[in-house]
C-alpha positions in Angstrom: 12.1 -9.7 10.8 12.3 -6.0 11.8 11.8 -5.1 8.1 8.6 -7.0 8.0 7.4 -5.4 11.2 8.1 -1.9 9.8 6.4 -3.0 6.6 3.4 -4.0 8.7 3.5 -0.6 10.5 3.6 1.1 7.1 0.6 -1.0 6.0 -1.3 -0.2 9.1 -0.7 3.5 8.7 -1.5 3.1 5.0 -4.8 1.5 6.0 -5.6 4.5 8.1 -4.8 6.9 5.2 -6.8 4.7 2.9 -9.8 4.5 5.2 -9.8 8.2 6.0 -9.6 9.2 2.4 -12.4 6.8 1.5 -14.7 8.1 4.1 -13.9 11.7 3.1 -14.6 11.1 -0.6 -17.3 8.5 -0.7 -20.2 11.1 -0.6 -18.7 13.1 -3.5 -17.3 10.3 -5.7 -19.3 7.2 -4.7 -17.9 4.3 -2.9 -16.0 2.6 -5.7 -14.3 5.6 -7.2 -13.5 7.0 -3.7 -11.9 3.6 -3.0 -9.7 3.8 -6.0 -8.5 7.3 -5.0 -8.0 6.3 -1.4 -5.9 3.4 -2.6 -3.6 5.7 -4.5 -3.3 8.0 -1.4 -2.3 4.9 0.6 0.3 3.8 -2.0 1.9 7.2 -2.0 2.1 7.3 1.8 3.5 3.7 2.1 6.1 4.4 -0.6 7.4 7.4 1.4 7.4 5.4 4.7 9.0 2.3 3.2 11.7 4.0 1.3 12.5 6.2 4.3 12.3 3.6 7.1 11.6 0.0 6.1 14.1 -0.3 3.3 16.4 2.6 4.3 19.4 0.3 3.9 18.4 -0.8 0.5 18.0 1.0 -2.8 16.1 0.5 -5.9 18.5 2.0 -8.4 15.9 4.3 -9.8 15.4 8.1 -9.4 12.7 9.0 -6.9 10.1 9.7 -9.5 10.9 6.5 -11.4 11.0 4.6 -8.1 7.5 5.8 -7.2 6.3 4.7 -10.7 7.7 1.3 -10.3 6.4 1.0 -6.7 2.9 2.0 -7.9 3.1 -0.6 -10.7 4.2 -3.3 -8.3 1.6 -2.3 -5.7 -1.0 -2.7 -8.5 -0.7 -6.4 -8.1 -1.5 -6.3 -4.4 -3.9 -3.5 -5.0 -5.8 -5.7 -7.5 -6.2 -8.4 -4.9 -7.1 -5.7 -2.3 -9.7 -4.0 -4.5 -11.2 -7.3 -5.7 -11.7 -8.5 -2.1 -13.1 -5.1 -1.1 -15.5 -5.0 -4.1 -16.8 -8.5 -3.6 -17.4 -8.0 0.1 -19.2 -4.7 -0.5 -21.3 -6.2 -3.3 -22.3 -9.4 -1.5 -22.6 -8.3 2.1 -24.9 -5.5 3.1 -23.0 -5.0 6.4 -19.8 -4.3 4.5 -21.6 -2.0 2.2 -22.8 -0.1 5.2 -19.4 -0.3 7.0 -16.9 -0.3 4.1 -13.9 -0.1 6.5 -14.5 -3.9 6.9 -13.8 -4.4 3.2 -10.8 -2.1 3.3 -9.3 -4.1 6.1 -9.9 -7.5 4.5 -8.6 -6.2 1.1 -5.5 -4.7 2.8 -4.6 -7.9 4.6 -5.0 -9.9 1.4 -2.9 -7.5 -0.6 -0.2 -7.0 2.0 1.6 -10.3 1.3 1.8 -9.6 -2.4 3.1 -6.1 -1.7 5.7 -7.4 0.7 7.2 -9.8 -1.9 7.2 -7.2 -4.6 8.8 -4.5 -2.4 11.4 -6.7 -0.7 12.4 -8.9 -3.6 11.9 -6.7 -6.7 12.1 -3.0 -5.9 14.3 -2.6 -2.8 16.5 -5.6 -3.4 20.0 -4.0 -3.5 21.9 -3.1 -0.4 23.2 0.5 -0.2 27.0 0.7 -0.2 28.5 1.3 3.3 30.0 4.8 3.7 33.8 4.5 3.6 35.9 6.4 6.2 38.9 8.3 5.5 
């Protein structure tokens, strides 16, 4: 359970990175492109957090660069759910278009469960060997 709580903390902090990046870039890039960039920023942040804290006692078996690539690919599944929910809400609800953080939150919650399964059971599935004394 503590892993899931750390994963939720990572997701919450990722949500903040995502939202901040979106709000900083939406004027220059437009709402939809800024949302794609903000999602990538959040994925990078959560990968660092999860590999360092949430799954610190597990390993992926990949180099760091390859691990990030696999993590990004796996997060694309949750990210697709996330972006779809966000886009639908922004398109159909003027309130969400005016306050896109509502769409980011709804998309993040929907994608979190897909991301948990892919992280826990596909990427960080192997236990790290215990250090041997002596």
